[in-house]
C-alpha positions, -999 to 999 in steps of 0.1 A, spaced: 36 -598 -717 18 -632 -721 30 -661 -742 7 -675 -769 5 -711 -757 -28 -729 -760 -30 -756 -733 -58 -780 -725 -93 -779 -739 -101 -742 -731 -93 -715 -758 -70 -689 -743 -72 -653 -756 -39 -637 -746 -27 -601 -742 0 -601 -769 2 -563 -774 -5 -531 -755 -35 -523 -776 -48 -487 -768 -80 -488 -747 -96 -461 -768 -92 -484 -799 -108 -513 -782 -136 -492 -767 -144 -478 -801 -147 -513 -815 -169 -524 -785 -191 -494 -791 -198 -506 -826 -205 -541 -813 -230 -527 -788 -254 -519 -817 -259 -556 -823 -250 -570 -788 -260 -546 -761 -238 -549 -730 -243 -549 -693 -222 -551 -661 -231 -567 -628 -214 -555 -596 -221 -576 -565 -212 -554 -536 -212 -552 -498 -221 -518 -484 -186 -517 -467 -170 -516 -501 -186 -482 -508 -164 -470 -479 -132 -486 -491 -105 -474 -515 -113 -497 -545 -149 -491 -554 -148 -453 -556 -120 -456 -582 -139 -484 -600 -169 -461 -603 -148 -432 -617 -134 -456 -643 -168 -469 -653 -180 -433 -659 -156 -433 -689 -169 -465 -705 -190 -456 -736 -203 -490 -747 -222 -502 -716 -259 -499 -717 -267 -508 -681 -250 -515 -648 -267 -536 -621 -254 -533 -585 -263 -559 -560 -261 -543 -525 -257 -566 -495 -257 -558 -457 -272 -523 -461 -297 -504 -439 -321 -479 -453 -297 -450 -447 -269 -470 -463 -291 -478 -493 -299 -441 -497 -262 -434 -496 -256 -461 -522 -281 -445 -546 -261 -412 -544 -228 -430 -546 -237 -446 -579 -258 -417 -590 -231 -402 -612 -229 -432 -635 -240 -421 -670 -253 -456 -679 -287 -468 -669 -281 -483 -635 -301 -497 -606 -291 -507 -571 -308 -539 -558 -313 -534 -521 -312 -571 -511 -319 -563 -475 -349 -540 -482 -385 -550 -474 -396 -553 -510 -369 -577 -522 -370 -596 -489 -408 -601 -494 -400 -617 -528 -373 -638 -513 -398 -650 -486 -423 -660 -513 -396 -679 -532 -387 -697 -499 -422 -709 -496 -417 -726 -530 -383 -740 -520 -367 -718 -547 -348 -691 -528 -311 -692 -519 -306 -709 -486 -277 -688 -473 -265 -652 -475 -234 -643 -496 -221 -635 -530 -239 -664 -547 -273 -651 -535 -264 -616 -545 -252 -626 -580 -283 -648 -585 -307 -620 -579 -287 -596 -601 -289 -622 -629 -326 -625 -624 -330 -588 -627 -309 -586 -658 -330 -614 -674 -362 -595 -663 -351 -563 -680 -342 -582 -712 -320 -555 -726 -284 -569 -727 -270 -597 -748 -234 -597 -734 -230 -594 -697 -199 -591 -676 -194 -594 -638 -165 -584 -617 -158 -578 -580 -159 -544 -563 -127 -547 -542 -102 -546 -571 -75 -521 -560 -56 -522 -593 -87 -516 -615 -88 -497 -648 -114 -499 -674 -93 -520 -698 -100 -549 -675 -137 -547 -684 -131 -541 -721 -110 -573 -724 -134 -593 -702 -165 -585 -722 -149 -585 -757 -153 -622 -764 -190 -620 -756 -195 -587 -776 -177 -596 -809 -204 -606 -834 -181 -632 -851 -171 -649 -818 -193 -679 -808 -182 -681 -772 -210 -683 -746 -187 -677 -715 -153 -661 -708 -133 -665 -677 -108 -637 -668 -73 -645 -657 -43 -625 -645 -11 -628 -625 -17 -626 -587 14 -606 -578 13 -575 -555 35 -558 -530 65 -579 -541 49 -613 -534 28 -640 -550 -9 -642 -540 -37 -665 -551 -29 -692 -525 -62 -712 -529 -57 -715 -567 -20 -722 -565 -19 -745 -535 -53 -761 -534 -72 -762 -567 -44 -771 -592 -27 -798 -571 -61 -812 -560 -72 -815 -596 -40 -833 -606 -43 -856 -575 -79 -865 -583 -68 -875 -618 -40 -896 -603 -66 -915 -582 -94 -917 -607 -75 -918 -640 -83 -895 -670 -115 -875 -664 -130 -849 -688 -145 -827 -660 -112 -825 -642 -93 -817 -674 -119 -790 -681 -113 -773 -648 -75 -778 -651 -76 -760 -684 -83 -726 -667 -53 -706 -657 -72 -690 -628 -104 -710 -621 -112 -689 -589 -111 -655 -607 -142 -635 -598 -143 -619 -632 -163 -635 -660 -187 -627 -689 -214 -646 -707 -241 -644 -733 -277 -638 -720 -289 -672 -731 -266 -688 -705 -284 -673 -675 -318 -690 -675 -305 -726 -671 -275 -719 -648 -275 -730 -612 -253 -711 -587 -238 -722 -555 -245 -698 -526 -212 -704 -508 -175 -699 -516 -178 -725 -544 -194 -699 -567 -166 -696 -593 -160 -733 -596 -197 -740 -595 -203 -717 -625 -175 -735 -644 -191 -768 -635 -224 -756 -649 -207 -745 -682 -192 -780 -684 -226 -795 -680 -245 -772 -704 -220 -764 -732 -192 -780 -752 -157 -767 -744 -154 -748 -777 -181 -724 -764 -159 -715 -734 -127 -694 -733 -104 -676 -709 -91 -641 -715 -60 -623 -701 -76 -591 -686 -48 -574 -665 -11 -572 -662 -15 -568 -624 -44 -575 -601 -49 -571 -564 -79 -571 -541 -90 -576 -505 -73 -606 -491 -92 -632 -470 -78 -644 -436 -66 -680 -435 -87 -688 -404 -70 -721 -396 -88 -723 -362 -123 -717 -375 -134 -737 -406 -165 -715 -410 -145 -684 -421 -118 -672 -445 -97 -695 -467 -105 -725 -446 -142 -723 -454 -134 -714 -490 -113 -745 -494 -139 -768 -479 -167 -754 -501 -146 -757 -532 -137 -793 -524 -173 -803 -516 -185 -788 -549 -159 -807 -569 -166 -840 -550 -204 -836 -556 -198 -830 -593 -176 -861 -596 -204 -881 -579 -229 -869 -605 -205 -881 -631 -207 -916 -617 -176 -917 -596 -179 -937 -564 -165 -917 -535 -158 -932 -501 -135 -929 -471 -106 -948 -487 -109 -926 -518 -106 -894 -497 -76 -907 -478 -59 -915 -511 -67 -881 -526 -53 -864 -494 -21 -884 -496 -16 -876 -533 -26 -840 -528 -1 -834 -500 28 -847 -521 17 -827 -552 10 -795 -533 45 -796 -516 60 -799 -551 40 -768 -562 53 -749 -531 88 -756 -545 79 -745 -580 63 -713 -568 92 -705 -545 117 -708 -574 94 -688 -597 92 -660 -570 129 -660 -564 138 -657 -601 114 -627 -604 127 -610 -573 95 -616 -553 92 -625 -516 79 -659 -506 72 -674 -471 77 -711 -476 66 -718 -440 33 -700 -445 28 -718 -479 34 -752 -463 11 -743 -434 -16 -736 -460 -10 -769 -477 -14 -787 -443 -47 -769 -437 -60 -776 -472 -50 -813 -469 -71 -816 -437 -99 -798 -452 -100 -823 -481 -109 -849 -455 -134 -825 -438 -151 -818 -471 -152 -855 -479 -168 -863 -445 -194 -836 -451 -202 -850 -485 -206 -886 -471 -227 -874 -442 -250 -853 -463 -254 -870 -497 -288 -853 -504 -277 -817 -496 -289 -793 -523 -257 -774 -532 -271 -751 -559 -297 -723 -561 -324 -733 -586 -322 -720 -621 -343 -690 -631 -361 -711 -657 -373 -733 -628 -383 -702 -607 -403 -687 -636 -421 -720 -641 -433 -719 -605 -439 -682 -602 -446 -670 -638 -449 -633 -629 -417 -631 -608 -397 -610 -634 -421 -581 -637 -425 -581 -600 -388 -581 -594 -384 -551 -617 -413 -534 -601 -398 -538 -566 -364 -524 -577 -380 -494 -594 -402 -488 -564 -372 -488 -541 -354 -464 -565 -384 -440 -566 -390 -440 -529 -355 -437 -515 -338 -415 -541 -357 -385 -530 
């Protein structure tokens, strides 16, 4: 059971009781009359063949308050798209599968590329961006949640708690970030949050002094959680990164666009596990190594836009401070694990710290070498200003795919 402590500038909505899911869903069903709700599921086709997503779909079939579900499908052939339509076909909610690799959506993507408005690389960021555009185009939902499709510990209470702050008519939040303990199979997980993000934020404040943006990020218990919800009016102006910096990038956009009292974090699960990424220490284009570089680059670029001067001595100082702070966190987490009867591999933890420390320098060098790199996909407001009919055409393309391939 969670504590009730409020730390930092972000409101924390705890799980203080084991409230029956049926009671919460009945309340959400009432809220849905004023604030219709939707869910976005960014998915790889391979996840349809895994263990997690079939169970997630079975849980979603029991959810009474959702008006629509949008599934973004990546890396799928025509046969695989047909299979996906059948796979999700039993959902009782209005649902559509965006075939991102299909000819209709690729044609729209090519047109946006001509305007310099399309995502520049494949990945979750691109998938989520198109799903958000489709949700805007339908203009049905007021409260929208998003969660991953590889959650092996999923039950529908996660979604209920995640969307509740956006659905409640008396809450004024515009964005909610989910959090949970990353404990599974008798050990601590969540290495990138525990061993990179938190000690890096503390180290940057040591070097730079008090900083509102860093304090904002540090107020989140799990800044890299892939589960969040928001009000519809957030979507048109938000810019998404297309790389592994998606979660921190969205937080950075919320910091830019909204005061902190419009943002909250919510305890959504007693336990949480999903597919784990490889470390990939030998190849910085994969796994946790690439993730760490992308996250660092995003934070550095945001600090630069805030007026901070970043140079080689700065990055060396940050690396030195980070290494000391991160090793202290290794000790803290080891003691936390031991007290709770969990396994911990201190050698692997320190290896990760050494990799992340080097990647701070790598990210800094990339930032200095490419100061004009465009890290974000343009906002949908900008897209609509350049291509005014993009929304009806996006809906038309999705409906045409549905009609042609569901036969």
